[in-house]
C-alpha positions in Angstrom: 0.0 0.0 0.0 1.4 3.4 -0.9 2.2 5.6 2.0 2.1 8.8 0.0 -0.4 10.0 -2.6 -0.9 13.5 -3.9 -3.0 15.6 -6.1 -1.6 18.2 -8.5 -3.7 21.3 -8.5 -3.5 23.8 -11.3 -0.5 22.3 -13.0 1.9 24.7 -14.6 0.4 27.9 -13.2 1.8 31.2 -12.0 1.4 31.4 -8.3 1.5 34.5 -6.1 1.1 33.9 -2.4 0.7 36.4 0.4 2.8 35.2 3.3 2.8 36.0 7.0 5.2 38.7 8.1 8.8 37.6 7.7 10.7 36.4 10.8 12.4 39.3 12.6 16.0 39.3 13.7 17.5 38.8 16.2 15.9 35.4 16.4 16.3 32.9 19.2 13.5 30.4 18.5 13.7 26.8 17.6 12.6 25.3 14.2 11.9 21.9 12.7 14.5 21.1 10.2 13.4 20.4 6.6 15.2 17.0 6.7 15.8 14.3 9.3 14.4 13.4 12.6 14.5 15.5 15.8 14.8 13.5 19.1 11.7 13.8 21.2 13.7 12.6 24.2 15.9 15.7 24.4 13.5 18.5 25.0 13.6 22.3 24.7 13.3 22.4 28.5 16.4 20.2 28.8 18.4 22.4 26.4 17.4 25.6 28.2 18.4 24.1 31.5 21.8 23.1 30.1 22.3 26.5 28.6 21.7 28.3 31.9 24.2 25.9 33.6 26.6 26.6 30.7 26.3 30.4 31.2 26.5 30.4 35.0 29.3 27.8 35.4 33.1 28.1 35.0 33.3 27.5 31.2 33.2 31.2 30.5 35.5 33.6 32.4 36.0 37.4 32.4 39.3 38.7 31.1 39.9 42.4 31.3 36.9 43.8 29.2 36.4 40.5 27.3 35.3 37.0 27.9 37.3 33.8 27.3 36.6 30.2 27.4 38.3 27.9 30.0 39.8 24.4 29.9 38.3 23.4 33.3 38.9 19.8 34.1 41.9 19.4 31.8 44.4 22.2 31.5 42.7 24.3 34.1 40.5 27.4 34.4 43.4 29.7 33.4 43.8 28.1 29.9 41.8 29.0 26.8 41.9 26.9 23.5 40.6 28.3 20.3 38.2 25.5 19.5 36.1 26.3 22.5 36.1 30.0 21.4 34.6 28.8 18.2 31.8 26.9 19.9 31.1 29.7 22.4 30.8 32.3 19.7 28.3 30.2 17.7 26.2 29.5 20.8 26.2 33.2 21.8 25.2 34.4 18.3 22.4 31.9 18.0 21.1 32.7 21.5 21.1 36.4 20.8 23.6 37.0 23.6 25.2 40.0 22.0 27.0 41.1 25.1 28.8 37.7 25.5 29.4 37.5 21.8 31.1 40.9 21.7 33.3 40.1 24.6 34.3 36.7 23.2 35.3 38.4 20.0 37.2 41.1 21.9 39.3 38.4 23.6 39.7 36.5 20.3 41.0 39.6 18.5 43.3 40.3 21.4 45.0 37.0 20.9 45.4 37.2 17.1 48.9 36.5 15.9 50.8 37.6 12.8 49.0 34.9 10.7 45.7 36.7 11.4 44.1 34.0 13.6 43.9 33.5 17.3 46.7 31.7 19.1 45.7 28.1 19.6 46.4 28.2 23.4 46.4 31.2 25.6 45.4 32.6 28.9 44.1 36.0 30.1 47.5 37.7 30.1 49.4 36.1 27.3 50.1 33.4 24.8 51.0 29.8 25.5 51.1 28.5 21.9 51.1 31.1 19.1 50.2 28.6 16.4 46.6 28.4 15.2 44.2 25.5 15.0 41.9 25.8 12.0 38.7 24.4 13.5 38.4 27.2 16.0 38.9 30.0 13.5 36.6 28.4 11.0 33.9 28.2 13.6 34.4 31.8 14.7 34.0 32.8 11.0 30.7 31.0 10.9 29.7 32.6 14.2 30.4 36.0 12.7 28.0 35.2 9.8 25.3 34.3 12.4 26.1 37.6 14.2 25.6 39.4 10.9 22.3 37.7 10.4 21.2 38.6 13.9 22.5 42.2 14.3 23.5 43.5 10.9 25.5 46.7 10.7 29.1 46.5 11.6 28.8 42.7 12.2 28.4 42.3 8.4 31.8 44.0 7.7 33.4 42.1 10.6 32.2 38.8 9.2 33.6 39.6 5.7 37.0 40.5 7.3 37.2 37.2 9.3 36.2 35.2 6.2 38.9 36.8 4.1 41.5 35.8 6.8 40.4 32.2 7.3 40.2 31.5 3.5 43.9 30.9 3.6 43.2 27.8 5.6 42.0 26.2 2.3 44.7 24.5 0.2 44.5 22.5 -3.1 45.4 18.9 -3.2 45.2 17.6 -6.8 42.0 19.5 -7.4 40.5 18.8 -4.0 40.0 21.6 -1.5 41.5 20.6 1.8 41.8 22.4 5.2 45.3 22.8 6.6 45.9 22.0 10.2 46.6 25.6 11.1 49.4 28.2 11.0 52.8 28.3 12.8 54.3 31.7 12.4 53.3 32.8 8.9 53.4 29.3 7.4 50.7 26.7 7.3 51.2 23.2 8.5 49.5 20.0 7.3 47.2 19.9 4.4 47.3 17.2 1.8 49.2 14.7 3.9 47.9 15.9 7.3 44.3 17.2 7.8 41.5 16.6 10.2 38.0 15.8 9.1 36.6 17.2 12.3 37.6 20.7 11.0 35.1 20.4 8.1 31.5 21.6 8.5 30.0 21.7 4.9 26.7 23.3 5.9 28.7 26.2 7.5 30.9 26.5 4.4 27.8 26.8 2.2 26.4 29.6 4.3 29.8 31.4 4.2 29.7 31.0 0.4 26.2 32.6 0.3 27.3 35.4 2.6 30.6 36.2 0.9 29.7 35.4 -2.7 32.9 33.3 -2.9 32.2 30.0 -4.5 35.5 28.5 -3.1 33.6 27.8 0.1 31.0 25.8 -1.9 33.8 23.7 -3.4 35.2 23.1 0.0 31.8 22.0 1.2 31.4 19.5 -1.7 35.0 18.3 -1.5 34.5 17.6 2.2 32.8 14.3 1.1 35.8 13.3 -0.9 37.9 13.6 2.2 35.3 11.9 4.3 34.7 9.0 2.0 38.5 8.4 1.6 39.0 8.0 5.3 35.8 6.4 6.6 35.8 2.7 7.4 33.7 0.9 4.9 31.9 -1.1 7.6 31.6 1.1 10.6 31.8 4.5 9.0 34.3 5.6 11.7 36.9 8.2 10.8 40.3 9.0 12.4 41.2 12.2 14.1 44.0 13.0 11.6 44.7 11.5 8.2 45.8 12.2 4.6 43.2 13.9 2.4 42.9 10.9 0.2 43.2 8.2 2.9 45.8 6.8 5.2 47.7 7.8 8.3 49.0 11.4 8.4 52.7 12.2 8.0 52.9 14.1 11.2 52.3 11.1 13.4 49.1 12.4 14.9 46.4 10.1 16.2 44.7 8.0 13.5 41.8 6.5 15.5 38.3 7.7 16.4 39.1 9.9 19.4 38.3 13.3 20.8 38.6 15.1 17.4 36.7 12.6 15.3 33.8 12.4 17.9 32.6 15.8 16.6 32.4 14.8 12.9 28.9 13.2 13.0 27.4 16.4 14.4 29.3 18.5 11.8 28.3 16.4 8.8 24.7 15.9 9.9 23.9 19.6 9.7 24.3 19.4 5.9 21.5 16.9 5.7 19.3 18.6 8.3 19.5 22.0 6.4 20.2 21.0 2.8 19.1 17.4 2.4 22.6 16.4 1.3 22.3 12.7 0.5 26.1 12.0 1.0 25.7 13.4 4.5 22.7 11.2 5.1 24.4 8.1 3.8 27.5 8.5 6.0 25.6 9.6 9.1 23.2 6.6 8.7 26.1 4.2 8.4 27.9 5.5 11.5 24.7 5.8 13.6 23.6 2.3 12.6 27.0 1.0 13.9 26.8 3.1 17.1 23.2 2.0 17.7 24.3 -1.7 17.5 26.9 -0.9 20.2 24.1 0.7 22.2 23.8 4.4 23.2 24.5 3.5 26.9 27.6 1.5 25.9 29.5 4.1 23.8 33.1 4.6 24.9 35.5 7.5 24.3 37.6 5.9 21.6 37.6 3.3 18.8 39.9 1.8 16.2 38.3 2.4 12.8 37.1 -1.3 12.7 35.0 -0.6 15.8 37.2 -2.2 18.4 37.2 0.0 21.5 40.3 1.8 22.7 38.5 4.1 25.3 37.0 3.3 28.6 34.8 6.3 29.5 31.2 7.0 28.6 30.5 10.7 28.0 28.6 13.4 26.3 31.2 14.3 23.7 30.9 10.9 22.0 27.2 10.1 22.7 26.2 13.6 21.5 28.2 13.3 18.3 26.4 10.1 17.4 23.1 11.7 18.4 23.7 14.3 15.7 24.2 11.5 13.1 21.2 9.7 14.3 19.0 12.6 13.2 19.7 11.5 9.6 18.6 7.9 10.3 15.3 7.2 12.0 13.0 8.5 14.7 13.7 5.5 16.8 17.5 5.8 16.8 17.3 9.6 17.2 15.2 9.1 20.3 17.5 6.5 21.7 20.5 8.8 21.5 18.6 11.8 22.7 17.5 9.8 25.7 21.0 8.8 26.6 22.2 12.4 26.3 19.4 13.5 28.7 20.4 10.7 31.0 24.0 11.8 31.0 23.1 15.4 31.7 25.1 18.5 31.3 28.7 18.2 32.3 30.2 21.6 33.2 33.1 20.1 35.1 35.0 19.2 31.9 35.4 21.8 29.3 35.1 19.6 26.3 31.8 17.9 27.3 30.4 21.3 28.5 31.0 23.1 25.2 30.1 20.2 22.9 27.1 19.1 25.0 25.7 22.6 24.8 26.2 23.1 21.0 25.0 19.5 20.4 21.8 20.2 22.3 21.4 23.6 20.6 21.5 21.8 17.2 19.3 18.9 18.2 16.5 21.1 19.6 16.3 23.2 16.4 18.1 26.3 17.6 20.7 26.1 14.8 19.1 27.6 11.7 19.9 29.7 8.7 17.8 32.5 7.2 16.6 30.3 4.3 14.9 28.1 6.9 13.2 31.0 8.6 12.2 33.7 6.1 9.6 32.9 3.4 9.8 34.5 -0.1 7.0 37.0 -0.8 6.1 35.6 -4.3 6.6 32.6 -6.5 7.1 34.0 -10.0 6.6 32.4 -13.4 9.8 31.6 -15.3 9.4 29.1 -18.1 13.2 28.8 -18.4 13.3 27.0 -15.1 10.2 24.9 -14.8 8.0 25.0 -17.9 8.1 21.2 -18.2 8.2 20.2 -14.6 6.4 17.1 -13.7 6.0 15.4 -10.3 5.2 11.8 -9.6 5.2 9.9 -6.3 6.7 6.5 -5.4 5.9 3.8 -2.9 8.9 4.6 -0.7 7.8 8.1 0.3 9.6 10.1 -2.3 8.6 12.6 -5.0 10.3 12.3 -8.3 10.6 15.6 -10.0 11.7 16.1 -13.6 11.7 18.7 -16.4 13.4 21.4 -14.4 16.0 23.7 -16.0 18.9 25.9 -14.7 17.8 25.4 -11.2 19.9 25.7 -8.0 17.5 23.9 -5.8 14.0 22.5 -5.4 11.9 23.2 -2.3 8.8 21.9 -0.6 7.2 24.6 1.4 4.0 25.1 3.4 1.3 27.3 1.9 2.5 30.1 4.2 6.0 29.8 2.8 7.9 27.9 5.5 10.4 25.5 4.1 9.8 21.8 4.8 12.2 20.0 2.4 15.0 21.1 0.1 17.5 19.5 -2.3 20.2 20.9 -4.5 21.1 17.4 -5.9 19.8 18.0 -9.4 21.0 16.0 -12.4 19.8 16.1 -16.0 16.8 18.2 -14.8 15.7 15.6 -12.3 15.7 15.2 -8.5 13.8 13.6 -5.7 12.4 14.8 -2.4 12.0 12.5 0.6 8.6 13.2 2.1 8.3 10.1 4.2 8.3 12.2 7.4 6.1 15.1 6.0 2.7 15.6 7.7 -0.6 15.4 5.8 -1.6 18.6 4.0 -1.1 20.9 1.1 2.4 22.0 0.1 4.1 23.9 -2.7 6.9 22.5 -4.8 8.9 25.3 -6.3 12.3 25.9 -8.0 14.9 28.3 -6.9 16.9 29.9 -9.7 20.5 31.2 -9.7 19.4 34.7 -8.5 17.7 33.2 -5.5 14.1 33.8 -6.5 11.5 31.1 -6.1 10.0 30.3 -9.5 6.9 28.6 -10.9 5.3 26.1 -8.4 2.9 23.3 -8.1 0.6 22.5 -5.2 0.7 18.9 -4.0 -1.5 17.2 -1.4 0.4 14.8 0.9 -1.9 12.2 2.5 
């Protein structure tokens, strides 16, 4: 029996729709992602409780007129590492905590080195390691884009400046865009023979590309999957902390197992499916979350060889939460199982890594990590025969819509009648694509095509039953 059937109404028509007032910024609400499954077992109340503990604990510390992050539980409250500055700025921007964001950026800027990025390891008064670590600076760059969305004005120029600086973290490896490990002095280290997949967040790169108009970031987002697929175990999906861009152990001798860098990768990759419906993200996240689910959410340890044999002994939020992100690309059952285990573990503000990652994982899982395309509806859908004059839509028995006959399109969207996005895909080949509607609620929706200039073009109404 077919799960989905639909009725095309007014095929090939010009549609003009009056929408509700656009979402206003700053925005701190939660959304339902257009793709994937959101755990019902990690609630908004849980996230807000964690966030308050995060803000009131010892993870953030005053420093002169700024705020820095701390490495409580490992290197001590006096130490700050740039990766936590990246997470903290993203959290502050999304939560409309402008005061904290401004003070974090003030500290970040005060510790910039000659290479233009923050020292990897510092304290309030000085520098402990002047080299950079790319993940932190890339996350700060994305946070600056969120700040520009939220507050506009000078934040737009600030974001553009940060993006220009961090672009030099991208190198070319035989046509593949790869992230270097960071900078020591004025020279990069790592790259083709030494990179870290936990530094790659393709959904962030796509938003930086939109914001800056620089397509190099889109290429980096797409090439992320070349690096990922070259290094993921074929059975488990597990990836190493450090590796060559095209597979194998890195030249620098860094760790080549699934440890405290790699545990972040499932969360980073999952966002590209949650936001954009990227099928490569879905495939990998499904594989690794299937493996983790077989181990059992309550049995996850803090380290594995790539074949799945355990090397760690502790059960914590950094690893469970990473798999929870991937589970959102899999099924409601598995997403709920990992959300339940995160809730059971609870917020851990006594160890900096779990505190920061736990907070940003929960922010993502509960729908507080959005982009403007997921919030603000277009005011009209315009007729453009060059894009969709021959568009046809058929359904399948596995909960997908097959769409063909589209031309020169950047993406295809399924939206509600009041303009809120439900599904989106940019995977278009030969004028054809598919939309997974297996999790879409019953009702009327609009299928529309987005052209190169960002306008929504000619649409069809479909009824999902």
